LUMGU-414044 format. One record per residue (C-alpha): x, y, z; chain; residue in three letters. Coordinates in steps of 0.2 Angstrom, whole numbers, m for minus. Layout:
REM residues N
- east; north; up; chaine; residu
- X; Y; Z; A; ALA
...
This chain:
REM residues 223
- east; north; up; chaine; residu
- m50; 132; m231; A; MET
- m48; 130; m213; A; PHE
- m30; 135; m207; A; VAL
- m24; 129; m190; A; LEU
- m16; 143; m180; A; ASN
- 2; 138; m176; A; LYS
- 1; 144; m158; A; ASN
- m16; 135; m156; A; SER
- m8; 119; m163; A; SER
- 6; 119; m151; A; MET
- m5; 122; m136; A; LYS
- m16; 108; m141; A; ASN
- m1; 97; m143; A; PHE
- 5; 101; m126; A; LEU
- m12; 98; m118; A; ILE
- m13; 81; m127; A; LEU
- 5; 77; m121; A; LEU
- 0; 81; m103; A; VAL
- m16; 70; m104; A; PHE
- m6; 56; m112; A; THR
- 7; 56; m98; A; VAL
- m6; 58; m85; A; CYS
- m16; 43; m91; A; PHE
- m1; 32; m93; A; ALA
- 6; 37; m76; A; GLY
- m11; 36; m66; A; CYS
- m18; 20; m72; A; LYS
- m22; 7; m59; A; ASP
- m10; m7; m55; A; ASN
- m16; m25; m59; A; PRO
- m20; m28; m41; A; ALA
- m38; m23; m35; A; ASP
- m39; m6; m27; A; LYS
- m46; m8; m10; A; VAL
- m62; 1; m4; A; LYS
- m56; 16; 7; A; THR
- m66; 26; 19; A; THR
- m63; 37; 34; A; GLU
- m56; 30; 51; A; LYS
- m67; 18; 60; A; GLN
- m67; 11; 78; A; THR
- m54; m3; 81; A; ALA
- m61; m20; 86; A; ALA
- m61; m24; 104; A; ILE
- m57; m42; 104; A; ALA
- m53; m55; 118; A; ASP
- m45; m72; 114; A; GLY
- m29; m80; 111; A; THR
- m14; m69; 106; A; ALA
- m3; m74; 91; A; TYR
- 13; m64; 90; A; ALA
- 17; m58; 72; A; VAL
- 34; m65; 66; A; ASP
- 45; m49; 63; A; THR
- 54; m58; 48; A; THR
- 37; m56; 39; A; SER
- 38; m43; 25; A; THR
- 27; m32; 15; A; ILE
- 31; m30; m3; A; THR
- 27; m14; m13; A; TRP
- 27; m10; m31; A; ILE
- 27; 8; m38; A; GLY
- 24; 11; m56; A; SER
- 27; 25; m69; A; LYS
- 25; 25; m88; A; PRO
- 44; 20; m91; A; THR
- 43; 5; m78; A; GLY
- 41; 1; m60; A; LYS
- 51; m2; m44; A; HIS
- 49; m16; m31; A; THR
- 54; m17; m13; A; GLY
- 50; m22; 4; A; THR
- 46; m15; 22; A; PHE
- 49; m25; 38; A; ASN
- 37; m28; 52; A; ILE
- 43; m22; 68; A; SER
- 29; m29; 80; A; ALA
- 12; m36; 79; A; GLY
- m2; m46; 87; A; THR
- m17; m55; 81; A; PHE
- m31; m60; 92; A; ILE
- m40; m77; 89; A; VAL
- m56; m84; 97; A; LYS
- m65; m100; 93; A; ASP
- m53; m103; 78; A; GLY
- m57; m86; 70; A; ALA
- m47; m70; 68; A; LEU
- m56; m56; 78; A; LYS
- m43; m42; 80; A; GLY
- m26; m36; 80; A; GLY
- m13; m24; 74; A; THR
- 4; m23; 67; A; PHE
- 18; m10; 65; A; THR
- 28; m6; 49; A; ILE
- 46; 0; 50; A; ASN
- 46; 14; 37; A; ILE
- 65; 16; 38; A; ASN
- 67; m2; 33; A; SER
- 61; 2; 16; A; LEU
- 72; m8; 3; A; ASN
- 72; m7; m16; A; ASN
- 75; m24; m24; A; GLU
- 76; m21; m43; A; ASP
- 91; m10; m43; A; LEU
- 109; m16; m40; A; ALA
- 115; m15; m22; A; ALA
- 131; m6; m28; A; ASP
- 122; 6; m39; A; ALA
- 120; 24; m33; A; GLY
- 102; 24; m41; A; SER
- 96; 11; m27; A; LYS
- 102; 22; m13; A; THR
- 95; 38; m22; A; LYS
- 78; 30; m24; A; LEU
- 77; 23; m6; A; GLU
- 82; 41; 0; A; GLY
- 69; 49; m11; A; HIS
- 55; 38; m5; A; LEU
- 60; 41; 13; A; LYS
- 60; 59; 11; A; SER
- 46; 72; 14; A; PRO
- 41; 69; m5; A; ASP
- 33; 53; 0; A; PHE
- 34; 43; 17; A; PHE
- 44; 57; 27; A; ASP
- 52; 43; 37; A; ALA
- 62; 56; 48; A; ALA
- 45; 62; 56; A; ASN
- 35; 47; 53; A; PHE
- 46; 32; 56; A; PRO
- 32; 19; 57; A; THR
- 16; 15; 49; A; ALA
- 2; 5; 58; A; LYS
- m13; m6; 53; A; PHE
- m26; m9; 66; A; GLU
- m41; m21; 63; A; ILE
- m58; m15; 64; A; THR
- m68; m30; 58; A; SER
- m66; m47; 50; A; VAL
- m79; m54; 39; A; GLU
- m80; m70; 28; A; PRO
- m78; m68; 10; A; ASN
- m94; m69; 0; A; THR
- m88; m66; m17; A; ASP
- m87; m83; m25; A; THR
- m77; m77; m40; A; THR
- m62; m75; m28; A; LYS
- m60; m92; m21; A; LYS
- m42; m88; m15; A; GLU
- m49; m75; m3; A; VAL
- m56; m82; 13; A; THR
- m60; m65; 23; A; HIS
- m62; m47; 21; A; ILE
- m51; m38; 34; A; ILE
- m55; m20; 37; A; LYS
- m43; m9; 47; A; GLY
- m36; 8; 50; A; ASN
- m20; 11; 40; A; LEU
- m10; 25; 46; A; THR
- 3; 32; 35; A; LEU
- 12; 48; 39; A; LYS
- m1; 59; 49; A; ASP
- m16; 52; 39; A; SER
- m27; 37; 44; A; THR
- m40; 29; 32; A; LYS
- m50; 13; 34; A; ASN
- m46; 0; 20; A; VAL
- m55; m17; 16; A; ALA
- m42; m30; 12; A; ILE
- m47; m46; 3; A; PRO
- m36; m59; 12; A; ALA
- m32; m77; 14; A; ARG
- m31; m82; 32; A; VAL
- m27; m99; 39; A; THR
- m26; m103; 58; A; ILE
- m22; m119; 68; A; ASP
- m18; m122; 86; A; ALA
- m1; m114; 86; A; LYS
- 1; m103; 70; A; THR
- m8; m90; 59; A; LEU
- m5; m84; 42; A; SER
- m12; m70; 32; A; ALA
- m9; m65; 14; A; SER
- m16; m52; 2; A; ALA
- m12; m43; m14; A; ILE
- m21; m26; m16; A; PHE
- m17; m8; m21; A; SER
- m20; 9; m12; A; ILE
- m21; 26; m19; A; ASP
- m6; 35; m11; A; ARG
- m14; 52; m13; A; THR
- m27; 48; 0; A; LEU
- m13; 48; 13; A; TRP
- m6; 65; 6; A; GLY
- 8; 57; m4; A; MET
- 10; 69; m18; A; ASN
- 27; 72; m26; A; TYR
- 29; 91; m26; A; LYS
- 11; 94; m24; A; GLY
- m5; 86; m31; A; PRO
- m6; 98; m45; A; ASP
- 12; 96; m51; A; ASN
- 14; 87; m68; A; PRO
- 29; 77; m60; A; GLN
- 16; 69; m48; A; ASN
- 4; 65; m62; A; TRP
- 19; 55; m70; A; PHE
- 19; 43; m55; A; ILE
- 4; 30; m54; A; ALA
- m7; 34; m39; A; LYS
- m10; 16; m36; A; ALA
- 3; 7; m26; A; VAL
- 2; m12; m25; A; GLU
- 5; m20; m9; A; LEU
- 8; m39; m5; A; LYS
- 6; m45; 13; A; LEU
- 13; m61; 19; A; ASN
- 12; m61; 38; A; LEU
- 15; m76; 49; A; ASN
- 11; m77; 68; A; ALA
- 13; m90; 81; A; ALA
- 5; m93; 98; A; LEU
- 12; m82; 112; A; LYS
């Protein structure tokens, strides 16, 4: 008869528990994870400038096995360049200190605590890196017929903290003589920008999903 050693049983149980937590915490969000590569050369574009409306927001969703949190960032500045009716280049800046949580009550201490934690060196380190930046490197028409809501793939350098990576964002872009709008839903792997809670090998970091969902809804008008 095979007898399971008590210490071996406990060890196996702990391994299984850590694996289960890691699997639940690190699973992807529903939004497509964008292709991420190294920093590329920014697009040099001439054309008509459209100023990004600073009331535009970026929505973020962070997940863990026990739930998720949702919030926003404000845009502090930005310009898109349009030529012959097409988006050719541009950049926008995100105010990290504007980070706002929307799913916790405004008068709850947990809201203030969460916002402070996300702005801390554990994540965005807003004191040392008060802004993030997206700079377009190329704009291509969408050729994936299964995603009819997507008109373009916008590639750009996304700088968070002291790291810059190039991401390919599936977006819907509409342009007329006076206005431009760009919207997208996608997710990024926070760890690629060095956002690891208490270090990449810490079980508490595994408990938080690597994928962070972002929703862009940017509006701009002719300068």
